[in-house]
PDB file with SEQRES, HELIX, SHEET and CRYST1 records, atoms N, CA, C and O in Angstrom:
SEQRES   1 A   89  UNK UNK UNK UNK UNK UNK UNK UNK UNK UNK UNK UNK UNK          
SEQRES   2 A   89  UNK UNK UNK UNK UNK UNK UNK UNK UNK UNK UNK UNK UNK          
SEQRES   3 A   89  UNK UNK UNK UNK UNK UNK UNK UNK UNK UNK UNK UNK UNK          
SEQRES   4 A   89  UNK UNK UNK UNK UNK UNK UNK UNK UNK UNK UNK UNK UNK          
SEQRES   5 A   89  UNK UNK UNK UNK UNK UNK UNK UNK UNK UNK UNK UNK UNK          
SEQRES   6 A   89  UNK UNK UNK UNK UNK UNK UNK UNK UNK UNK UNK UNK UNK          
SEQRES   7 A   89  UNK UNK UNK UNK UNK UNK UNK UNK UNK UNK UNK                  
HELIX    1 AA1 UNK A    4  UNK A   13  1                                  10    
HELIX    2 AA2 UNK A   19  UNK A   29  1                                  11    
HELIX    3 AA3 UNK A   38  UNK A   46  1                                   9    
HELIX    4 AA4 UNK A   50  UNK A   67  1                                  18    
HELIX    5 AA5 UNK A   70  UNK A   88  1                                  19    
CRYST1    1.000    1.000    1.000  90.00  90.00  90.00 P 1           1          
ATOM      1  N   UNK A   1      68.454  86.232  94.645  1.00  0.00           N  
ATOM      2  CA  UNK A   1      69.707  86.402  93.917  1.00  0.00           C  
ATOM      3  C   UNK A   1      69.826  87.854  93.448  1.00  0.00           C  
ATOM      4  O   UNK A   1      68.881  88.424  92.903  1.00  0.00           O  
ATOM      5  N   UNK A   2      70.987  88.429  93.668  1.00  0.00           N  
ATOM      6  CA  UNK A   2      71.211  89.822  93.298  1.00  0.00           C  
ATOM      7  C   UNK A   2      71.396  89.963  91.792  1.00  0.00           C  
ATOM      8  O   UNK A   2      71.964  89.095  91.130  1.00  0.00           O  
ATOM      9  N   UNK A   3      70.903  91.075  91.276  1.00  0.00           N  
ATOM     10  CA  UNK A   3      71.127  91.389  89.864  1.00  0.00           C  
ATOM     11  C   UNK A   3      72.546  91.929  89.706  1.00  0.00           C  
ATOM     12  O   UNK A   3      73.195  92.299  90.684  1.00  0.00           O  
ATOM     13  N   UNK A   4      73.008  91.966  88.478  1.00  0.00           N  
ATOM     14  CA  UNK A   4      74.336  92.531  88.215  1.00  0.00           C  
ATOM     15  C   UNK A   4      74.376  93.997  88.633  1.00  0.00           C  
ATOM     16  O   UNK A   4      75.382  94.470  89.163  1.00  0.00           O  
ATOM     17  N   UNK A   5      73.291  94.705  88.397  1.00  0.00           N  
ATOM     18  CA  UNK A   5      73.214  96.119  88.784  1.00  0.00           C  
ATOM     19  C   UNK A   5      73.382  96.266  90.299  1.00  0.00           C  
ATOM     20  O   UNK A   5      74.091  97.163  90.756  1.00  0.00           O  
ATOM     21  N   UNK A   6      72.749  95.409  91.065  1.00  0.00           N  
ATOM     22  CA  UNK A   6      72.862  95.453  92.524  1.00  0.00           C  
ATOM     23  C   UNK A   6      74.281  95.124  92.984  1.00  0.00           C  
ATOM     24  O   UNK A   6      74.808  95.755  93.901  1.00  0.00           O  
ATOM     25  N   UNK A   7      74.889  94.136  92.342  1.00  0.00           N  
ATOM     26  CA  UNK A   7      76.269  93.768  92.686  1.00  0.00           C  
ATOM     27  C   UNK A   7      77.219  94.931  92.420  1.00  0.00           C  
ATOM     28  O   UNK A   7      78.085  95.242  93.238  1.00  0.00           O  
ATOM     29  N   UNK A   8      77.041  95.567  91.263  1.00  0.00           N  
ATOM     30  CA  UNK A   8      77.901  96.692  90.896  1.00  0.00           C  
ATOM     31  C   UNK A   8      77.674  97.862  91.837  1.00  0.00           C  
ATOM     32  O   UNK A   8      78.627  98.503  92.279  1.00  0.00           O  
ATOM     33  N   UNK A   9      76.426  98.137  92.138  1.00  0.00           N  
ATOM     34  CA  UNK A   9      76.146  99.246  93.050  1.00  0.00           C  
ATOM     35  C   UNK A   9      76.814  99.014  94.402  1.00  0.00           C  
ATOM     36  O   UNK A   9      77.362  99.946  94.990  1.00  0.00           O  
ATOM     37  N   UNK A  10      76.771  97.794  94.892  1.00  0.00           N  
ATOM     38  CA  UNK A  10      77.421  97.482  96.170  1.00  0.00           C  
ATOM     39  C   UNK A  10      78.922  97.765  96.089  1.00  0.00           C  
ATOM     40  O   UNK A  10      79.489  98.371  96.998  1.00  0.00           O  
ATOM     41  N   UNK A  11      79.565  97.329  95.009  1.00  0.00           N  
ATOM     42  CA  UNK A  11      81.007  97.550  94.850  1.00  0.00           C  
ATOM     43  C   UNK A  11      81.319  99.048  94.743  1.00  0.00           C  
ATOM     44  O   UNK A  11      82.309  99.521  95.302  1.00  0.00           O  
ATOM     45  N   UNK A  12      80.480  99.781  94.031  1.00  0.00           N  
ATOM     46  CA  UNK A  12      80.691 101.221  93.895  1.00  0.00           C  
ATOM     47  C   UNK A  12      80.542 101.902  95.254  1.00  0.00           C  
ATOM     48  O   UNK A  12      81.352 102.754  95.618  1.00  0.00           O  
ATOM     49  N   UNK A  13      79.508 101.523  95.999  1.00  0.00           N  
ATOM     50  CA  UNK A  13      79.259 102.125  97.316  1.00  0.00           C  
ATOM     51  C   UNK A  13      80.384 101.805  98.302  1.00  0.00           C  
ATOM     52  O   UNK A  13      80.651 102.591  99.211  1.00  0.00           O  
ATOM     53  N   UNK A  14      81.041 100.658  98.129  1.00  0.00           N  
ATOM     54  CA  UNK A  14      82.138 100.266  99.018  1.00  0.00           C  
ATOM     55  C   UNK A  14      83.507 100.736  98.515  1.00  0.00           C  
ATOM     56  O   UNK A  14      84.533 100.432  99.122  1.00  0.00           O  
ATOM     57  N   UNK A  15      83.515 101.468  97.420  1.00  0.00           N  
ATOM     58  CA  UNK A  15      84.787 101.916  96.834  1.00  0.00           C  
ATOM     59  C   UNK A  15      85.285 103.188  97.511  1.00  0.00           C  
ATOM     60  O   UNK A  15      84.631 103.747  98.392  1.00  0.00           O  
ATOM     61  N   UNK A  16      86.461 103.626  97.072  1.00  0.00           N  
ATOM     62  CA  UNK A  16      87.060 104.860  97.578  1.00  0.00           C  
ATOM     63  C   UNK A  16      86.547 106.102  96.851  1.00  0.00           C  
ATOM     64  O   UNK A  16      86.964 107.216  97.169  1.00  0.00           O  
ATOM     65  N   UNK A  17      85.655 105.928  95.885  1.00  0.00           N  
ATOM     66  CA  UNK A  17      85.116 107.074  95.170  1.00  0.00           C  
ATOM     67  C   UNK A  17      84.318 107.948  96.135  1.00  0.00           C  
ATOM     68  O   UNK A  17      83.702 107.452  97.078  1.00  0.00           O  
ATOM     69  N   UNK A  18      84.341 109.236  95.887  1.00  0.00           N  
ATOM     70  CA  UNK A  18      83.534 110.147  96.704  1.00  0.00           C  
ATOM     71  C   UNK A  18      82.052 109.830  96.484  1.00  0.00           C  
ATOM     72  O   UNK A  18      81.682 109.181  95.506  1.00  0.00           O  
ATOM     73  N   UNK A  19      81.233 110.289  97.388  1.00  0.00           N  
ATOM     74  CA  UNK A  19      79.784 110.050  97.273  1.00  0.00           C  
ATOM     75  C   UNK A  19      79.260 110.623  95.951  1.00  0.00           C  
ATOM     76  O   UNK A  19      78.432 110.008  95.279  1.00  0.00           O  
ATOM     77  N   UNK A  20      79.755 111.805  95.593  1.00  0.00           N  
ATOM     78  CA  UNK A  20      79.346 112.444  94.338  1.00  0.00           C  
ATOM     79  C   UNK A  20      79.762 111.603  93.130  1.00  0.00           C  
ATOM     80  O   UNK A  20      78.973 111.413  92.204  1.00  0.00           O  
ATOM     81  N   UNK A  21      80.991 111.104  93.137  1.00  0.00           N  
ATOM     82  CA  UNK A  21      81.467 110.263  92.041  1.00  0.00           C  
ATOM     83  C   UNK A  21      80.688 108.953  91.974  1.00  0.00           C  
ATOM     84  O   UNK A  21      80.398 108.458  90.885  1.00  0.00           O  
ATOM     85  N   UNK A  22      80.353 108.398  93.121  1.00  0.00           N  
ATOM     86  CA  UNK A  22      79.545 107.183  93.150  1.00  0.00           C  
ATOM     87  C   UNK A  22      78.196 107.413  92.464  1.00  0.00           C  
ATOM     88  O   UNK A  22      77.755 106.610  91.641  1.00  0.00           O  
ATOM     89  N   UNK A  23      77.566 108.508  92.815  1.00  0.00           N  
ATOM     90  CA  UNK A  23      76.254 108.821  92.228  1.00  0.00           C  
ATOM     91  C   UNK A  23      76.370 109.029  90.713  1.00  0.00           C  
ATOM     92  O   UNK A  23      75.532 108.560  89.944  1.00  0.00           O  
ATOM     93  N   UNK A  24      77.415 109.731  90.307  1.00  0.00           N  
ATOM     94  CA  UNK A  24      77.622 109.972  88.879  1.00  0.00           C  
ATOM     95  C   UNK A  24      77.852 108.659  88.133  1.00  0.00           C  
ATOM     96  O   UNK A  24      77.302 108.453  87.051  1.00  0.00           O  
ATOM     97  N   UNK A  25      78.649 107.789  88.700  1.00  0.00           N  
ATOM     98  CA  UNK A  25      78.937 106.490  88.097  1.00  0.00           C  
ATOM     99  C   UNK A  25      77.632 105.701  87.919  1.00  0.00           C  
ATOM    100  O   UNK A  25      77.391 105.123  86.859  1.00  0.00           O  
ATOM    101  N   UNK A  26      76.813 105.683  88.941  1.00  0.00           N  
ATOM    102  CA  UNK A  26      75.547 104.949  88.873  1.00  0.00           C  
ATOM    103  C   UNK A  26      74.619 105.521  87.805  1.00  0.00           C  
ATOM    104  O   UNK A  26      73.878 104.779  87.162  1.00  0.00           O  
ATOM    105  N   UNK A  27      74.659 106.827  87.618  1.00  0.00           N  
ATOM    106  CA  UNK A  27      73.845 107.445  86.567  1.00  0.00           C  
ATOM    107  C   UNK A  27      74.309 106.971  85.192  1.00  0.00           C  
ATOM    108  O   UNK A  27      73.487 106.647  84.335  1.00  0.00           O  
ATOM    109  N   UNK A  28      75.632 106.932  84.980  1.00  0.00           N  
ATOM    110  CA  UNK A  28      76.167 106.449  83.704  1.00  0.00           C  
ATOM    111  C   UNK A  28      75.700 105.017  83.426  1.00  0.00           C  
ATOM    112  O   UNK A  28      75.386 104.671  82.286  1.00  0.00           O  
ATOM    113  N   UNK A  29      75.656 104.200  84.460  1.00  0.00           N  
ATOM    114  CA  UNK A  29      75.313 102.787  84.289  1.00  0.00           C  
ATOM    115  C   UNK A  29      73.820 102.556  84.116  1.00  0.00           C  
ATOM    116  O   UNK A  29      73.404 101.473  83.704  1.00  0.00           O  
ATOM    117  N   UNK A  30      73.013 103.557  84.424  1.00  0.00           N  
ATOM    118  CA  UNK A  30      71.568 103.448  84.329  1.00  0.00           C  
ATOM    119  C   UNK A  30      71.117 103.030  82.930  1.00  0.00           C  
ATOM    120  O   UNK A  30      70.103 102.347  82.785  1.00  0.00           O  
ATOM    121  N   UNK A  31      71.846 103.428  81.920  1.00  0.00           N  
ATOM    122  CA  UNK A  31      71.460 103.201  80.532  1.00  0.00           C  
ATOM    123  C   UNK A  31      71.795 101.800  80.020  1.00  0.00           C  
ATOM    124  O   UNK A  31      71.448 101.455  78.890  1.00  0.00           O  
ATOM    125  N   UNK A  32      72.465 100.995  80.839  1.00  0.00           N  
ATOM    126  CA  UNK A  32      72.850  99.643  80.434  1.00  0.00           C  
ATOM    127  C   UNK A  32      71.911  98.609  81.040  1.00  0.00           C  
ATOM    128  O   UNK A  32      71.437  98.766  82.165  1.00  0.00           O  
ATOM    129  N   UNK A  33      71.651  97.560  80.286  1.00  0.00           N  
ATOM    130  CA  UNK A  33      70.805  96.481  80.794  1.00  0.00           C  
ATOM    131  C   UNK A  33      71.595  95.640  81.800  1.00  0.00           C  
ATOM    132  O   UNK A  33      72.823  95.704  81.856  1.00  0.00           O  
ATOM    133  N   UNK A  34      70.873  94.861  82.580  1.00  0.00           N  
ATOM    134  CA  UNK A  34      71.530  94.001  83.556  1.00  0.00           C  
ATOM    135  C   UNK A  34      72.459  93.011  82.852  1.00  0.00           C  
ATOM    136  O   UNK A  34      73.534  92.690  83.360  1.00  0.00           O  
ATOM    137  N   UNK A  35      72.046  92.542  81.706  1.00  0.00           N  
ATOM    138  CA  UNK A  35      72.874  91.607  80.934  1.00  0.00           C  
ATOM    139  C   UNK A  35      74.168  92.278  80.475  1.00  0.00           C  
ATOM    140  O   UNK A  35      75.237  91.670  80.526  1.00  0.00           O  
ATOM    141  N   UNK A  36      74.072  93.515  80.032  1.00  0.00           N  
ATOM    142  CA  UNK A  36      75.259  94.254  79.593  1.00  0.00           C  
ATOM    143  C   UNK A  36      76.207  94.543  80.754  1.00  0.00           C  
ATOM    144  O   UNK A  36      77.406  94.730  80.543  1.00  0.00           O  
ATOM    145  N   UNK A  37      75.686  94.579  81.959  1.00  0.00           N  
ATOM    146  CA  UNK A  37      76.500  94.862  83.145  1.00  0.00           C  
ATOM    147  C   UNK A  37      77.220  93.630  83.694  1.00  0.00           C  
ATOM    148  O   UNK A  37      78.070  93.756  84.576  1.00  0.00           O  
ATOM    149  N   UNK A  38      76.892  92.453  83.187  1.00  0.00           N  
ATOM    150  CA  UNK A  38      77.477  91.219  83.724  1.00  0.00           C  
ATOM    151  C   UNK A  38      79.006  91.208  83.707  1.00  0.00           C  
ATOM    152  O   UNK A  38      79.608  90.888  84.732  1.00  0.00           O  
ATOM    153  N   UNK A  39      79.665  91.546  82.586  1.00  0.00           N  
ATOM    154  CA  UNK A  39      81.142  91.532  82.603  1.00  0.00           C  
ATOM    155  C   UNK A  39      81.729  92.495  83.634  1.00  0.00           C  
ATOM    156  O   UNK A  39      82.745  92.199  84.262  1.00  0.00           O  
ATOM    157  N   UNK A  40      81.081  93.649  83.803  1.00  0.00           N  
ATOM    158  CA  UNK A  40      81.567  94.618  84.784  1.00  0.00           C  
ATOM    159  C   UNK A  40      81.396  94.082  86.199  1.00  0.00           C  
ATOM    160  O   UNK A  40      82.279  94.257  87.039  1.00  0.00           O  
ATOM    161  N   UNK A  41      80.279  93.437  86.468  1.00  0.00           N  
ATOM    162  CA  UNK A  41      80.037  92.855  87.799  1.00  0.00           C  
ATOM    163  C   UNK A  41      81.099  91.807  88.115  1.00  0.00           C  
ATOM    164  O   UNK A  41      81.616  91.756  89.231  1.00  0.00           O  
ATOM    165  N   UNK A  42      81.419  90.978  87.136  1.00  0.00           N  
ATOM    166  CA  UNK A  42      82.447  89.949  87.330  1.00  0.00           C  
ATOM    167  C   UNK A  42      83.815  90.583  87.561  1.00  0.00           C  
ATOM    168  O   UNK A  42      84.566  90.160  88.441  1.00  0.00           O  
ATOM    169  N   UNK A  43      84.128  91.591  86.772  1.00  0.00           N  
ATOM    170  CA  UNK A  43      85.414  92.282  86.902  1.00  0.00           C  
ATOM    171  C   UNK A  43      85.553  92.918  88.282  1.00  0.00           C  
ATOM    172  O   UNK A  43      86.592  92.774  88.926  1.00  0.00           O  
ATOM    173  N   UNK A  44      84.526  93.614  88.739  1.00  0.00           N  
ATOM    174  CA  UNK A  44      84.567  94.276  90.044  1.00  0.00           C  
ATOM    175  C   UNK A  44      84.677  93.274  91.180  1.00  0.00           C  
ATOM    176  O   UNK A  44      85.330  93.547  92.187  1.00  0.00           O  
ATOM    177  N   UNK A  45      84.042  92.112  91.029  1.00  0.00           N  
ATOM    178  CA  UNK A  45      84.118  91.114  92.095  1.00  0.00           C  
ATOM    179  C   UNK A  45      85.504  90.480  92.175  1.00  0.00           C  
ATOM    180  O   UNK A  45      85.925  90.038  93.244  1.00  0.00           O  
ATOM    181  N   UNK A  46      86.212  90.435  91.050  1.00  0.00           N  
ATOM    182  CA  UNK A  46      87.552  89.853  91.012  1.00  0.00           C  
ATOM    183  C   UNK A  46      88.621  90.822  91.501  1.00  0.00           C  
ATOM    184  O   UNK A  46      89.595  90.414  92.134  1.00  0.00           O  
ATOM    185  N   UNK A  47      88.433  92.120  91.204  1.00  0.00           N  
ATOM    186  CA  UNK A  47      89.452  93.111  91.541  1.00  0.00           C  
ATOM    187  C   UNK A  47      88.781  94.461  91.766  1.00  0.00           C  
ATOM    188  O   UNK A  47      88.348  95.112  90.815  1.00  0.00           O  
ATOM    189  N   UNK A  48      88.697  94.871  93.005  1.00  0.00           N  
ATOM    190  CA  UNK A  48      88.001  96.102  93.400  1.00  0.00           C  
ATOM    191  C   UNK A  48      88.619  97.358  92.789  1.00  0.00           C  
ATOM    192  O   UNK A  48      87.937  98.373  92.652  1.00  0.00           O  
ATOM    193  N   UNK A  49      89.889  97.305  92.423  1.00  0.00           N  
ATOM    194  CA  UNK A  49      90.545  98.496  91.864  1.00  0.00           C  
ATOM    195  C   UNK A  49      89.944  98.909  90.523  1.00  0.00           C  
ATOM    196  O   UNK A  49      90.119 100.045  90.084  1.00  0.00           O  
ATOM    197  N   UNK A  50      89.240  97.990  89.879  1.00  0.00           N  
ATOM    198  CA  UNK A  50      88.619  98.310  88.597  1.00  0.00           C  
ATOM    199  C   UNK A  50      87.477  99.306  88.734  1.00  0.00           C  
ATOM    200  O   UNK A  50      87.128  99.970  87.758  1.00  0.00           O  
ATOM    201  N   UNK A  51      86.892  99.429  89.907  1.00  0.00           N  
ATOM    202  CA  UNK A  51      85.786 100.377  90.092  1.00  0.00           C  
ATOM    203  C   UNK A  51      86.255 101.784  89.725  1.00  0.00           C  
ATOM    204  O   UNK A  51      85.622 102.450  88.906  1.00  0.00           O  
ATOM    205  N   UNK A  52      87.342 102.238  90.312  1.00  0.00           N  
ATOM    206  CA  UNK A  52      87.817 103.592  90.019  1.00  0.00           C  
ATOM    207  C   UNK A  52      88.384 103.694  88.605  1.00  0.00           C  
ATOM    208  O   UNK A  52      88.242 104.733  87.960  1.00  0.00           O  
ATOM    209  N   UNK A  53      89.015 102.644  88.120  1.00  0.00           N  
ATOM    210  CA  UNK A  53      89.554 102.675  86.748  1.00  0.00           C  
ATOM    211  C   UNK A  53      88.437 102.846  85.726  1.00  0.00           C  
ATOM    212  O   UNK A  53      88.533 103.678  84.824  1.00  0.00           O  
ATOM    213  N   UNK A  54      87.383 102.057  85.871  1.00  0.00           N  
ATOM    214  CA  UNK A  54      86.266 102.123  84.920  1.00  0.00           C  
ATOM    215  C   UNK A  54      85.555 103.469  85.037  1.00  0.00           C  
ATOM    216  O   UNK A  54      85.183 104.069  84.029  1.00  0.00           O  
ATOM    217  N   UNK A  55      85.367 103.937  86.267  1.00  0.00           N  
ATOM    218  CA  UNK A  55      84.723 105.245  86.451  1.00  0.00           C  
ATOM    219  C   UNK A  55      85.532 106.342  85.762  1.00  0.00           C  
ATOM    220  O   UNK A  55      84.968 107.163  85.040  1.00  0.00           O  
ATOM    221  N   UNK A  56      86.831 106.364  85.976  1.00  0.00           N  
ATOM    222  CA  UNK A  56      87.672 107.394  85.356  1.00  0.00           C  
ATOM    223  C   UNK A  56      87.620 107.297  83.832  1.00  0.00           C  
ATOM    224  O   UNK A  56      87.621 108.316  83.142  1.00  0.00           O  
ATOM    225  N   UNK A  57      87.574 106.079  83.313  1.00  0.00           N  
ATOM    226  CA  UNK A  57      87.488 105.875  81.870  1.00  0.00           C  
ATOM    227  C   UNK A  57      86.172 106.438  81.322  1.00  0.00           C  
ATOM    228  O   UNK A  57      86.165 107.146  80.315  1.00  0.00           O  
ATOM    229  N   UNK A  58      85.075 106.122  81.986  1.00  0.00           N  
ATOM    230  CA  UNK A  58      83.770 106.619  81.543  1.00  0.00           C  
ATOM    231  C   UNK A  58      83.723 108.141  81.625  1.00  0.00           C  
ATOM    232  O   UNK A  58      83.230 108.806  80.714  1.00  0.00           O  
ATOM    233  N   UNK A  59      84.231 108.676  82.707  1.00  0.00           N  
ATOM    234  CA  UNK A  59      84.236 110.135  82.896  1.00  0.00           C  
ATOM    235  C   UNK A  59      85.091 110.813  81.817  1.00  0.00           C  
ATOM    236  O   UNK A  59      84.714 111.860  81.291  1.00  0.00           O  
ATOM    237  N   UNK A  60      86.220 110.223  81.496  1.00  0.00           N  
ATOM    238  CA  UNK A  60      87.087 110.770  80.446  1.00  0.00           C  
ATOM    239  C   UNK A  60      86.393 110.738  79.089  1.00  0.00           C  
ATOM    240  O   UNK A  60      86.460 111.702  78.326  1.00  0.00           O  
ATOM    241  N   UNK A  61      85.731 109.629  78.795  1.00  0.00           N  
ATOM    242  CA  UNK A  61      85.011 109.521  77.520  1.00  0.00           C  
ATOM    243  C   UNK A  61      83.889 110.552  77.443  1.00  0.00           C  
ATOM    244  O   UNK A  61      83.680 111.179  76.404  1.00  0.00           O  
ATOM    245  N   UNK A  62      83.185 110.719  78.528  1.00  0.00           N  
ATOM    246  CA  UNK A  62      82.108 111.706  78.563  1.00  0.00           C  
ATOM    247  C   UNK A  62      82.664 113.106  78.285  1.00  0.00           C  
ATOM    248  O   UNK A  62      82.091 113.861  77.499  1.00  0.00           O  
ATOM    249  N   UNK A  63      83.768 113.442  78.924  1.00  0.00           N  
ATOM    250  CA  UNK A  63      84.391 114.753  78.711  1.00  0.00           C  
ATOM    251  C   UNK A  63      84.811 114.933  77.260  1.00  0.00           C  
ATOM    252  O   UNK A  63      84.621 116.002  76.680  1.00  0.00           O  
ATOM    253  N   UNK A  64      85.378 113.895  76.683  1.00  0.00           N  
ATOM    254  CA  UNK A  64      85.804 113.972  75.287  1.00  0.00           C  
ATOM    255  C   UNK A  64      84.609 114.159  74.350  1.00  0.00           C  
ATOM    256  O   UNK A  64      84.682 114.918  73.384  1.00  0.00           O  
ATOM    257  N   UNK A  65      83.516 113.466  74.641  1.00  0.00           N  
ATOM    258  CA  UNK A  65      82.325 113.596  73.808  1.00  0.00           C  
ATOM    259  C   UNK A  65      81.702 114.979  73.925  1.00  0.00           C  
ATOM    260  O   UNK A  65      81.350 115.596  72.920  1.00  0.00           O  
ATOM    261  N   UNK A  66      81.569 115.455  75.139  1.00  0.00           N  
ATOM    262  CA  UNK A  66      80.945 116.760  75.371  1.00  0.00           C  
ATOM    263  C   UNK A  66      81.760 117.879  74.733  1.00  0.00           C  
ATOM    264  O   UNK A  66      81.204 118.813  74.154  1.00  0.00           O  
ATOM    265  N   UNK A  67      83.081 117.777  74.845  1.00  0.00           N  
ATOM    266  CA  UNK A  67      83.952 118.824  74.288  1.00  0.00           C  
ATOM    267  C   UNK A  67      84.258 118.594  72.806  1.00  0.00           C  
ATOM    268  O   UNK A  67      84.864 119.439  72.146  1.00  0.00           O  
ATOM    269  N   UNK A  68      83.828 117.436  72.295  1.00  0.00           N  
ATOM    270  CA  UNK A  68      84.092 117.067  70.887  1.00  0.00           C  
ATOM    271  C   UNK A  68      85.587 117.061  70.581  1.00  0.00           C  
ATOM    272  O   UNK A  68      86.024 117.446  69.496  1.00  0.00           O  
ATOM    273  N   UNK A  69      86.350 116.616  71.564  1.00  0.00           N  
ATOM    274  CA  UNK A  69      87.803 116.577  71.457  1.00  0.00           C  
ATOM    275  C   UNK A  69      88.228 115.218  70.892  1.00  0.00           C  
ATOM    276  O   UNK A  69      88.348 114.237  71.626  1.00  0.00           O  
ATOM    277  N   UNK A  70      88.449 115.179  69.598  1.00  0.00           N  
ATOM    278  CA  UNK A  70      88.806 113.919  68.936  1.00  0.00           C  
ATOM    279  C   UNK A  70      90.171 113.402  69.375  1.00  0.00           C  
ATOM    280  O   UNK A  70      90.381 112.192  69.461  1.00  0.00           O  
ATOM    281  N   UNK A  71      91.086 114.304  69.650  1.00  0.00           N  
ATOM    282  CA  UNK A  71      92.411 113.869  70.117  1.00  0.00           C  
ATOM    283  C   UNK A  71      92.311 113.170  71.465  1.00  0.00           C  
ATOM    284  O   UNK A  71      92.938 112.134  71.686  1.00  0.00           O  
ATOM    285  N   UNK A  72      91.516 113.747  72.363  1.00  0.00           N  
ATOM    286  CA  UNK A  72      91.324 113.123  73.673  1.00  0.00           C  
ATOM    287  C   UNK A  72      90.651 111.765  73.520  1.00  0.00           C  
ATOM    288  O   UNK A  72      91.043 110.800  74.176  1.00  0.00           O  
ATOM    289  N   UNK A  73      89.635 111.685  72.656  1.00  0.00           N  
ATOM    290  CA  UNK A  73      88.937 110.417  72.437  1.00  0.00           C  
ATOM    291  C   UNK A  73      89.922 109.353  71.935  1.00  0.00           C  
ATOM    292  O   UNK A  73      89.937 108.232  72.443  1.00  0.00           O  
ATOM    293  N   UNK A  74      90.724 109.698  70.959  1.00  0.00           N  
ATOM    294  CA  UNK A  74      91.698 108.748  70.417  1.00  0.00           C  
ATOM    295  C   UNK A  74      92.710 108.326  71.477  1.00  0.00           C  
ATOM    296  O   UNK A  74      93.119 107.166  71.524  1.00  0.00           O  
ATOM    297  N   UNK A  75      93.113 109.271  72.328  1.00  0.00           N  
ATOM    298  CA  UNK A  75      94.048 108.961  73.412  1.00  0.00           C  
ATOM    299  C   UNK A  75      93.426 107.960  74.384  1.00  0.00           C  
ATOM    300  O   UNK A  75      94.088 107.012  74.806  1.00  0.00           O  
ATOM    301  N   UNK A  76      92.180 108.164  74.735  1.00  0.00           N  
ATOM    302  CA  UNK A  76      91.486 107.255  75.658  1.00  0.00           C  
ATOM    303  C   UNK A  76      91.388 105.860  75.056  1.00  0.00           C  
ATOM    304  O   UNK A  76      91.652 104.865  75.730  1.00  0.00           O  
ATOM    305  N   UNK A  77      91.013 105.794  73.801  1.00  0.00           N  
ATOM    306  CA  UNK A  77      90.886 104.492  73.126  1.00  0.00           C  
ATOM    307  C   UNK A  77      92.246 103.800  73.045  1.00  0.00           C  
ATOM    308  O   UNK A  77      92.335 102.591  73.253  1.00  0.00           O  
ATOM    309  N   UNK A  78      93.294 104.548  72.747  1.00  0.00           N  
ATOM    310  CA  UNK A  78      94.633 103.955  72.680  1.00  0.00           C  
ATOM    311  C   UNK A  78      95.055 103.425  74.043  1.00  0.00           C  
ATOM    312  O   UNK A  78      95.669 102.362  74.132  1.00  0.00           O  
ATOM    313  N   UNK A  79      94.731 104.157  75.102  1.00  0.00           N  
ATOM    314  CA  UNK A  79      95.040 103.686  76.455  1.00  0.00           C  
ATOM    315  C   UNK A  79      94.297 102.383  76.752  1.00  0.00           C  
ATOM    316  O   UNK A  79      94.843 101.483  77.390  1.00  0.00           O  
ATOM    317  N   UNK A  80      93.055 102.287  76.289  1.00  0.00           N  
ATOM    318  CA  UNK A  80      92.290 101.046  76.477  1.00  0.00           C  
ATOM    319  C   UNK A  80      92.949  99.887  75.738  1.00  0.00           C  
ATOM    320  O   UNK A  80      93.082  98.790  76.282  1.00  0.00           O  
ATOM    321  N   UNK A  81      93.354 100.133  74.513  1.00  0.00           N  
ATOM    322  CA  UNK A  81      94.012  99.094  73.708  1.00  0.00           C  
ATOM    323  C   UNK A  81      95.294  98.643  74.389  1.00  0.00           C  
ATOM    324  O   UNK A  81      95.562  97.447  74.496  1.00  0.00           O  
ATOM    325  N   UNK A  82      96.087  99.609  74.850  1.00  0.00           N  
ATOM    326  CA  UNK A  82      97.344  99.281  75.537  1.00  0.00           C  
ATOM    327  C   UNK A  82      97.087  98.466  76.800  1.00  0.00           C  
ATOM    328  O   UNK A  82      97.808  97.509  77.085  1.00  0.00           O  
ATOM    329  N   UNK A  83      96.064  98.843  77.552  1.00  0.00           N  
ATOM    330  CA  UNK A  83      95.725  98.117  78.772  1.00  0.00           C  
ATOM    331  C   UNK A  83      95.265  96.693  78.461  1.00  0.00           C  
ATOM    332  O   UNK A  83      95.643  95.748  79.154  1.00  0.00           O  
ATOM    333  N   UNK A  84      94.452  96.547  77.422  1.00  0.00           N  
ATOM    334  CA  UNK A  84      94.004  95.205  77.040  1.00  0.00           C  
ATOM    335  C   UNK A  84      95.174  94.326  76.605  1.00  0.00           C  
ATOM    336  O   UNK A  84      95.226  93.144  76.946  1.00  0.00           O  
ATOM    337  N   UNK A  85      96.099  94.894  75.862  1.00  0.00           N  
ATOM    338  CA  UNK A  85      97.281  94.139  75.451  1.00  0.00           C  
ATOM    339  C   UNK A  85      98.108  93.735  76.664  1.00  0.00           C  
ATOM    340  O   UNK A  85      98.598  92.608  76.752  1.00  0.00           O  
ATOM    341  N   UNK A  86      98.257  94.674  77.601  1.00  0.00           N  
ATOM    342  CA  UNK A  86      99.046  94.418  78.816  1.00  0.00           C  
ATOM    343  C   UNK A  86      98.409  93.340  79.691  1.00  0.00           C  
ATOM    344  O   UNK A  86      99.104  92.457  80.196  1.00  0.00           O  
ATOM    345  N   UNK A  87      97.108  93.409  79.869  1.00  0.00           N  
ATOM    346  CA  UNK A  87      96.418  92.431  80.716  1.00  0.00           C  
ATOM    347  C   UNK A  87      96.314  91.066  80.035  1.00  0.00           C  
ATOM    348  O   UNK A  87      96.150  90.043  80.699  1.00  0.00           O  
ATOM    349  N   UNK A  88      96.409  91.062  78.709  1.00  0.00           N  
ATOM    350  CA  UNK A  88      96.335  89.804  77.970  1.00  0.00           C  
ATOM    351  C   UNK A  88      97.639  89.041  77.937  1.00  0.00           C  
ATOM    352  O   UNK A  88      97.673  87.880  77.529  1.00  0.00           O  
ATOM    353  N   UNK A  89      98.705  89.677  78.359  1.00  0.00           N  
ATOM    354  CA  UNK A  89     100.031  89.031  78.309  1.00  0.00           C  
ATOM    355  C   UNK A  89     100.199  88.035  79.418  1.00  0.00           C  
ATOM    356  O   UNK A  89     101.249  87.402  79.526  1.00  0.00           O  
TER     357      UNK A  89                                                      
END                                                                             
């Protein structure tokens, strides 16, 4: 039986992300446990478009943290809230 990490890696490798972006995404996920990756594995298996959405979100958050840009961070969080409200309707 495949682990959640293996399932996610397969989806990332089969995505439209560049090889470099794939590698970067996998590095970000390295810090999460297999249990923490379960919701992401389920999401990716249901809708492949989430691979690039989640990657872009993580990359944006990383940029905001590194640059200490609080406005960008708040914008990203607001976009997440809006998306959750939209998908919950």
